C-alpha positions in Angstrom: 0.0 -0.1 0.0 1.2 3.6 -0.8 1.6 6.0 2.1 0.2 9.4 2.2 2.5 12.2 1.3 2.3 13.6 4.9 3.5 10.1 6.2 6.3 10.0 3.6 7.5 13.6 4.7 7.4 12.6 8.5 9.4 9.5 8.0 11.8 11.4 5.6 12.6 13.9 8.5 14.2 10.9 10.4 16.6 10.0 7.7 20.2 11.1 8.0 21.3 10.5 4.4 21.3 13.7 2.5 20.9 11.9 -0.8 18.2 9.7 0.4 16.1 12.7 1.8 16.6 14.3 -1.6 15.5 11.3 -3.7 12.5 10.9 -1.2 11.4 14.5 -1.7 12.0 14.4 -5.5 10.0 11.3 -5.8 7.1 12.5 -3.5 6.6 15.5 -5.8 5.6 13.3 -8.8 2.5 10.9 -8.3 4.0 8.4 -10.8 7.1 8.1 -8.5 5.2 7.9 -5.2 5.6 4.2 -4.8 9.5 4.8 -4.7 9.1 7.5 -2.1 6.8 5.3 0.1 9.4 2.4 -0.2 12.5 4.5 0.5 11.0 6.7 3.4 10.2 3.3 5.3 12.6 1.4 7.4 15.9 0.3 5.8 14.7 -3.4 6.0 11.8 -2.4 3.7 14.0 -1.2 0.9 14.3 -3.7 -2.0 17.8 -5.2 -2.4 17.9 -7.4 -5.6 20.7 -9.4 -7.3 21.4 -9.0 -10.9 20.2 -12.7 -11.6 16.9 -11.9 -10.3 16.6 -8.6 -12.2 17.7 -10.3 -15.4 14.9 -13.0 -14.9 12.3 -10.3 -14.2 13.1 -8.0 -17.1 12.8 -7.7 -20.9 15.4 -6.5 -23.2 15.1 -2.5 -23.7 13.1 -2.2 -20.4 13.7 0.6 -17.8 13.7 -1.0 -14.3 13.5 0.9 -11.0 14.9 -0.7 -7.8 13.9 1.3 -4.8 17.0 0.1 -2.9 20.3 -1.4 -3.8 21.5 -3.7 -6.7 23.8 -6.4 -5.8 26.3 -8.4 -7.9 25.2 -12.1 -7.6 24.2 -13.3 -11.1 24.5 -11.9 -14.8 22.7 -9.6 -17.1 22.4 -11.1 -20.4 20.1 -8.3 -22.1 20.6 -4.7 -22.7 18.3 -2.8 -20.0 18.4 0.5 -18.2 18.7 0.0 -14.3 17.7 2.9 -12.1 18.4 2.3 -8.3 19.1 4.1 -5.1 22.4 2.3 -4.9 24.6 -0.2 -6.7 27.4 -2.5 -5.3 30.7 -1.9 -7.0 30.7 -5.5 -8.5 27.1 -5.1 -9.7 28.1 -1.6 -11.5 30.9 -3.4 -13.3 28.8 -6.3 -14.4 26.0 -4.0 -15.6 28.4 -1.8 -17.5 30.2 -4.8 -19.2 26.7 -6.1 -20.4 26.2 -2.7 -22.2 23.3 -1.8 -20.0 22.9 1.6 -18.5 22.8 2.7 -14.8 21.1 5.8 -13.4 20.3 7.1 -9.8 16.6 7.3 -9.1 17.0 11.2 -8.4 18.5 11.4 -12.0 15.7 9.6 -13.6 13.1 11.6 -11.9 14.6 14.9 -13.5 14.9 13.1 -16.8 11.5 11.3 -16.7 9.1 13.0 -14.2 6.0 11.0 -15.6 7.7 7.6 -15.2 6.9 6.9 -18.7 8.0 3.4 -19.7 9.5 2.7 -16.4 8.7 -0.5 -14.3 9.1 -0.5 -10.8 10.1 -3.8 -9.1 8.8 -3.6 -5.4 9.5 -7.1 -4.4 6.1 -8.3 -4.2 
């Protein structure tokens, strides 16, 4: 369930990471990105951490995939996709770039695509 913008704001006030707070505020301002703000504003254990193998299994070539959490390096990417996440492990970053896929932070993607057109959010459910 997506939280109200008021609850997201109150939870964001408790966060200490400046980049996390900026990402939550940017995603809260756009209704299309509200689900991402809802996940990121919650407890750390509620964020989605996903391995490359799982992302590869769930995605199609050419898709833009949003992970509201961290991308981890276990597995391989065998198709060209655009991965948008709050964080990437160093090994995951290397593997993604080797597969000729793109990586982007959530806040940068919101600036480029405020309407979330063509974006698929993987929320772990």
